[in-house]
C-alpha positions in Angstrom: -2.3 7.8 3.2 0.2 9.0 2.0 -1.7 11.6 4.3 0.3 14.2 4.9 0.4 11.6 2.8 -1.1 10.6 5.8 -0.4 9.4 3.4 -3.8 11.9 5.5 -3.2 15.4 3.9 -0.9 16.9 6.0 -2.4 20.6 5.7 1.1 22.1 4.8 2.2 19.8 2.4 1.1 16.7 0.9 -1.4 14.7 1.1 -0.2 10.6 2.0 1.4 6.3 5.1 9.8 -21.2 3.8 8.3 -20.0 0.7 4.3 -20.2 1.3 1.8 -19.7 -1.6 -1.6 -18.3 -0.5 -5.1 -20.0 -2.6 -7.2 -16.6 -2.1 -11.1 -16.4 -3.3 -9.8 -14.9 -6.9 -9.9 -16.4 -9.6 -6.6 -17.5 -12.2 -7.8 -15.6 -14.5 -7.7 -12.5 -12.7 -4.3 -13.0 -11.5 -3.5 -13.7 -14.5 -5.6 -10.9 -16.5 -3.3 -8.2 -13.6 0.1 -9.5 -14.7 -0.4 -6.5 -17.1 -0.3 -6.1 -21.1 2.8 -7.6 -23.5 4.8 -6.3 -25.8 4.8 -7.5 -28.4 7.6 -10.4 -29.4 7.7 -12.6 -26.5 9.4 -10.6 -24.3 7.2 -8.6 -21.1 6.4 -5.2 -21.3 8.2 -2.7 -19.2 5.0 -1.6 -17.3 2.0 -2.3 -16.3 0.1 -0.1 -18.5 -0.6 2.9 -15.8 -1.4 6.3 -17.1 0.5 8.1 -14.3 3.3 5.5 -13.8 4.2 3.3 -17.3 7.5 2.2 -15.9 6.1 0.4 -13.2 4.9 -3.0 -12.5 5.9 -5.4 -15.4 3.8 -7.4 -18.4 4.1 -11.5 -18.8 3.7 -12.3 -15.1 2.3 -12.9 -12.1 5.1 -13.0 -8.3 2.6 -15.4 -6.2 5.7 -15.0 -3.9 8.1 -13.3 -2.6 10.7 -14.1 -0.2 13.3 -11.6 0.8 16.6 -12.2 2.7 18.0 -8.8 3.9 21.3 -7.7 6.2 21.1 -4.1 7.4 23.9 -1.9 9.2 22.8 1.7 10.6 25.7 2.7 10.6 27.6 2.3 7.2 23.8 2.4 5.8 24.8 -0.6 3.4 22.0 -3.1 2.7 22.8 -7.0 1.1 19.3 -9.1 0.0 18.1 -12.3 -1.6 15.6 -11.9 -3.5 13.4 -15.4 -4.1 10.2 -14.7 -6.5 8.1 -17.6 -7.4 6.1 -16.5 -10.5 3.6 -17.9 -13.2 4.2 -16.8 -17.3 0.6 -15.4 -18.3 2.3 -15.2 -21.7 5.1 -17.1 -23.4 8.7 -15.1 -22.5 12.0 -15.4 -23.7 12.6 -11.8 -21.7 11.1 -10.1 -18.8 11.3 -7.8 -16.3 11.7 -6.4 -12.7 11.5 -3.2 -10.6 15.1 -2.3 -9.8 16.3 1.0 -8.7 19.6 1.8 -8.0 21.3 -1.6 -5.5 24.1 -3.6 -7.5 23.0 -7.1 -8.7 26.0 -9.7 -7.9 23.6 -12.9 -9.3 20.5 -13.7 -10.8 19.1 -17.1 -12.3 16.0 -18.4 -13.2 14.9 -22.4 -11.8 18.1 -22.9 -10.4 20.0 -21.2 -14.2 22.5 -18.9 -14.6 20.5 -16.3 -16.9 21.0 -13.3 -18.3 20.7 -10.2 -16.8 21.4 -5.9 -18.2 19.5 -3.1 -16.5 17.5 -0.6 -17.7 17.1 2.8 -15.5 14.7 1.2 -13.4 13.7 -1.8 -14.9 16.2 -5.1 -14.5 15.6 -7.0 -18.0 16.7 -10.5 -17.4 16.7 -13.1 -20.2 16.0 -17.2 -18.8 18.5 -19.7 -21.0 15.1 -21.2 -21.8 11.8 -20.0 -23.3 9.3 -19.6 -20.5 5.8 -20.9 -21.2 2.5 -19.5 -20.9 1.4 -20.6 -17.2 4.9 -21.9 -16.3 5.2 -21.4 -12.6 9.1 -20.9 -12.4 11.8 -19.1 -9.4 13.6 -16.4 -9.8 16.2 -15.5 -7.2 18.4 -12.5 -7.3 21.3 -11.5 -4.9 22.6 -7.2 -5.0 23.7 -5.7 -2.6 24.4 -1.3 -2.2 23.6 1.5 0.0 19.0 1.4 -0.9 17.9 4.8 -1.5 14.8 6.5 -2.1 12.8 7.8 -4.9 12.2 12.0 -5.3 8.0 11.0 -6.3 6.6 13.3 -9.1 4.9 15.7 -5.9 8.8 16.1 -4.3 8.0 13.6 -1.5 10.3 10.9 -0.3 9.6 7.2 -0.5 11.3 3.2 -0.2 14.1 3.0 1.4 14.7 6.4 3.9 17.4 5.8 6.2 16.7 7.6 9.5 19.3 8.6 12.3 19.2 4.7 14.1 17.6 2.9 10.5 15.4 2.6 8.0 11.7 4.3 7.4 10.4 1.9 4.7 7.4 3.1 3.0 7.0 2.5 -0.7 3.8 4.3 -1.8 3.6 4.6 -4.7 7.7 3.4 -6.6 9.4 3.1 -3.5 9.6 -1.1 -3.6 11.9 -1.0 -6.0 15.2 0.4 -4.1 15.0 -2.2 -1.6 14.5 -5.3 -3.8 13.6 -6.4 -7.0 9.2 -6.5 -7.9 6.5 -6.0 -10.3 5.8 -3.0 -8.8 2.3 -2.3 -9.4 -0.4 -2.4 -7.5 -2.7 -4.9 -10.2 0.4 -7.7 -9.1 -0.3 -9.0 -5.4 1.7 -11.4 -3.5 2.3 -13.2 -0.4 6.0 -13.1 1.4 8.4 -13.7 3.6 10.3 -11.0 4.8 14.0 -12.5 6.6 15.9 -9.2 8.4 19.0 -9.3 9.8 20.4 -6.2 12.0 22.6 -5.3 14.8 21.5 -6.4 18.4 19.3 -3.6 20.0 18.0 -2.8 17.1 14.1 -3.8 15.8 13.1 -4.5 11.9 9.2 -4.6 11.4 7.8 -6.6 8.7 4.2 -7.0 7.8 2.3 -9.7 9.0 3.1 -12.3 11.9 6.3 -12.4 13.4 8.0 -16.4 13.0 10.5 -16.6 14.6 13.2 -14.0 16.0 16.2 -15.4 17.6 20.3 -13.5 18.7 23.3 -14.1 17.7 26.9 -13.6 17.1 25.7 -9.5 18.1 22.3 -9.9 15.1 18.8 -10.4 15.8 16.9 -11.8 13.1 13.6 -11.1 12.5 11.0 -13.4 10.0 7.7 -12.2 8.8 4.8 -13.6 6.8 2.4 -11.7 5.3 0.0 -14.7 3.7 -2.8 -12.6 2.1 -2.0 -11.6 -0.9 0.3 -8.4 -1.2 0.8 -5.3 -3.3 4.6 -4.3 -3.4 4.1 -0.9 -2.3 2.5 -2.1 0.7 5.5 -4.7 2.3 7.8 -2.1 5.1 11.8 -3.3 6.4 11.3 -0.4 8.8 14.2 -0.8 10.9 15.2 1.4 14.1 15.9 1.3 18.0 11.7 0.4 18.8 9.8 -0.3 22.3 7.3 -3.9 20.9 4.1 -4.5 22.7 2.2 -8.2 21.3 -0.8 -8.7 22.6 -3.9 -10.9 21.0 -6.9 -8.9 20.1 -10.5 -11.4 21.9 -11.2 -11.3 17.9 -8.2 -13.0 17.3 -6.2 -10.4 16.0 -2.7 -10.7 17.0 -0.3 -6.5 17.4 2.8 -6.0 17.1 3.4 -2.7 18.3 7.5 -1.0 17.4 7.7 2.4 18.9 11.1 5.0 18.9 10.9 6.1 22.6 11.4 9.1 22.0 8.0 8.6 20.7 6.5 6.6 22.9 4.6 8.2 25.6 2.6 10.5 22.9 1.8 7.6 20.6 0.3 5.4 24.0 -2.8 7.4 24.7 -3.5 6.5 20.4 -2.4 3.1 20.1 -4.3 2.5 23.1 -7.5 2.9 21.4 -6.2 0.5 18.3 -8.6 -2.7 19.0 -11.2 -0.9 20.0 -11.1 1.0 16.5 -10.5 -2.2 14.3 -13.6 -3.4 16.3 -15.3 -0.7 15.6 -14.7 -0.7 11.9 -14.8 -4.3 11.4 -18.3 -3.7 12.4 -19.1 -0.4 9.6 -17.0 -3.2 7.2 -17.2 -6.0 7.9 -14.5 -8.9 8.6 -10.9 -7.4 9.1 -9.3 -9.1 5.8 -5.6 -9.6 8.4 -5.0 -12.7 10.6 -1.7 -9.4 12.1 -2.1 -6.0 12.9 -0.6 -2.9 14.4 2.0 0.0 14.4 5.1 1.0 13.9 5.4 4.3 15.4 9.4 6.2 14.1 11.2 9.3 14.7 11.7 10.2 11.4 11.0 14.2 10.8 11.9 14.7 7.5 9.8 12.1 5.9 6.7 13.9 6.4 3.9 11.3 5.7 2.3 8.3 7.3 1.2 5.2 5.4 -0.7 2.3 5.3 1.6 -0.9 5.3 -0.5 -3.9 5.0 -1.1 -5.1 8.8 1.1 -2.7 10.2 1.1 0.5 9.5 3.4 2.7 9.6 4.0 7.0 11.4 6.9 9.1 11.1 6.0 10.0 14.5 3.4 9.2 16.6 -0.2 9.5 15.9 -3.3 10.7 16.5 -5.9 9.3 16.3 -7.6 10.2 13.3 -4.5 9.4 11.5 -4.8 6.0 14.0 -8.4 6.0 11.9 -7.5 5.9 8.7 -4.4 4.3 8.2 -6.7 0.8 9.8 -9.3 2.0 7.5 -6.9 1.9 4.4 -6.8 -2.1 6.0 -10.1 -2.9 4.0 -9.7 0.2 1.4 -6.7 0.1 -0.7 -5.0 -3.0 0.9 -7.6 -5.8 0.9 -9.0 -4.0 -1.8 -6.0 -2.5 -4.3 -5.8 0.2 -7.0 -5.4 -1.4 -11.2 -4.7 2.7 -11.5 -3.1 5.0 -10.1 -5.8 7.4 -10.8 -8.5 6.0 -8.8 -7.0 6.4 -6.3 -9.4 8.1 -4.2 -10.7 4.8 -4.1 -8.2 4.9 -0.6 -7.8 7.9 0.4 -11.6 9.3 -0.2 -12.8 6.2 1.6 -10.0 6.2 4.9 -10.6 9.8 5.0 -14.6 9.6 6.0 -13.7 6.9 8.4 -12.3 10.0 9.6 -15.8 11.5 9.3 -18.0 8.9 10.3 -15.7 8.0 13.0 -15.9 11.4 14.4 -19.3 11.6 14.0 -19.7 9.0 15.9 -18.0 9.1 19.0 -18.8 12.5 20.1 -17.8 15.2 18.0 -18.5 17.0 14.3 -20.7 14.7 11.8 -20.2 14.4 8.5 -22.8 16.5 7.4 -21.0 18.9 9.5 -17.7 18.2 7.6 -18.6 18.2 4.7 -20.5 21.4 5.1 -17.6 23.5 6.1 -15.1 21.6 3.3 -18.3 23.0 0.6 -18.0 26.5 2.5 -14.4 27.1 0.8 -14.2 29.8 -2.3 -14.3 28.3 -6.1 -10.2 28.9 -5.7 -9.3 26.6 -3.3 -7.1 24.1 -4.0 -9.9 22.0 -2.6 -11.4 22.0 -6.3 -8.3 22.0 -8.1 -8.6 19.3 -10.6 -11.8 16.4 -10.1 -10.7 13.3 -8.0 -11.2 10.6 -10.0 -8.4 11.4 -12.5 -6.4 13.5 -10.7 -4.3 13.9 -14.1 -1.0 13.4 -13.0 1.3 11.4 -10.6 1.3 14.8 -9.1 -1.4 15.6 -7.5 -2.6 11.9 -6.5 -1.8 12.9 -2.7 -3.5 16.4 -3.2 -6.4 17.8 -1.0 -9.1 16.8 -3.5 -8.0 13.2 -3.7 -8.9 12.9 0.7 -11.2 15.7 0.8 -13.5 16.0 -2.2 -13.4 12.1 -2.4 -14.9 12.5 1.1 -16.8 14.2 0.1 -18.7 12.1 -3.1 -18.9 9.4 -0.5 -21.3 11.4 1.9 -23.0 12.6 -1.1 -23.7 8.7 -2.1 -24.8 8.6 1.5 -27.0 11.2 1.1 -28.7 10.1 -2.2 -29.4 6.4 -0.5 -29.3 6.8 2.5 -27.4 5.3 5.1 -28.8 1.7 5.6 -27.9 1.5 1.9 -24.6 3.2 2.1 -23.2 0.9 4.8 -24.8 -1.7 2.6 -22.6 -0.9 -0.1 -19.1 0.0 2.0 -19.8 -3.4 3.3 -20.4 -5.7 -0.1 -17.7 -3.4 -1.9 -14.6 -4.7 1.3 -16.2 -8.1 0.7 -17.1 -8.7 -2.4 -13.7 -7.6 -3.8 -11.6 -9.0 -0.3 -7.7 -9.5 -1.2 -8.6 -8.5 -4.5 -8.8 -5.5 -7.1 -11.3 -3.0 -8.1 -12.3 -0.1 -9.9 -14.0 3.4 -9.7 -16.7 1.7 -12.9 -16.8 -1.2 -10.9 -17.8 0.6 -7.6 -21.2 2.5 -9.5 -22.1 -0.4 -10.3 -22.2 -1.3 -6.8 -23.7 1.4 -5.7 -26.7 1.5 -8.2 -26.9 -1.8 -7.6 -27.3 -2.1 -4.2 -29.7 1.4 -4.3 -32.0 0.7 -7.5 -31.1 4.3 -8.3 -28.7 6.4 -11.5 -26.1 7.8 -9.9 -24.3 8.6 -12.5 -24.4 12.6 -12.1 -24.1 12.1 -8.8 -20.2 10.5 -9.3 -20.0 12.5 -12.3 -20.2 15.6 -10.7 -17.8 15.0 -8.1 -15.2 13.0 -9.2 -15.1 13.6 -12.9 -16.7 17.3 -13.4 -14.0 20.4 -12.8 -13.7 23.0 -9.8 -16.0 24.0 -7.5 -19.5 21.7 -7.6 -23.1 23.7 -7.9 -24.9 23.9 -4.3 -25.4 20.8 -3.5 
């Protein structure tokens, strides 16, 4: 969430959180279409066509797998990296772009042959020695180094590689992946990952998926992480710090890895203890947990101001409360497994995760969802809650604003009221199941809700997602 950017809204700031390619139940045509529009001629477009972030992502290819090998020194804050991208051309290509902000490129090959490249802002423009044919698989290897720095988002917050006093807090929503590896940096393009990070002994490097290897030699420890299920680049992390580590397997076979900064450990412990029960509860509501691994990264990063739903292992800037834990793990279904096709649809992530908080409270002795809804609706028309419609926030500056989270959740509660509990929860499970490991749009969700309920819901969604101002009394 970059809510509070838990990445849930913080009330005083912004709401916000070996090469192996996986075969996923998404049609190849859909994957190819997800790579974005092509520019004129035979060059891939420098962006995926997102209205809020025009240069995010790239056209002309789909990345099937990232192999990232990193070496980081927390004292000097120097990063050395090698990125191997296994990709497939979705059009005839004589050149293509990668997103990379800062860092010095020291070498670049395409299929082991040196390729020409140049920098153009956040774009790394690559011209291979020979043209790539539509449908052809190719491999790009980029070596790079430097001091990674975060980017400043339109709302003034930082994301990407954010230095801390003992390492780095690495949270990429919405733009930050490009601060530490070359990427097709838009949620439309999802890939499997192997991320290997070497850090000084005494530090840990925590990433996504399953830890498949850890070894120490010559004063350094190398951690190898594998995320087999497809992941958008912004959900990748390689957070570095001095962590207390806990590992176990849940009774459902999910491998849990918790990494906690000792300064946050006592406060975090009672909340993290509830993670297996939270995942079990969410699985009953939303369908089977979508990943092999779960867990938490609890850093001590007081200047960050948010948590993020990094895939399979949410990242917290401090010890989370229970609502934040529920929120970020709900994102594993809504936002991570089922991903956006455009940032303007972010209510599909944040409204759903916020409503999960309401449901958890309702079913665990707290306020009912209706009571939470009523308290929000009681806010005056001048309140920030009604500042813009959540279905199209209007700019990147607003995507982590209160309406996306709270009014987005209100829209779901209105849907629940209109169709009844049984149909409503059928809709949530169908959404998570039918789009598992893929993408979804608001229009697709509306069609699903109408199909499941047999009702025309156009007025409801228009009112709560797109109408300006405070809706009339429901």
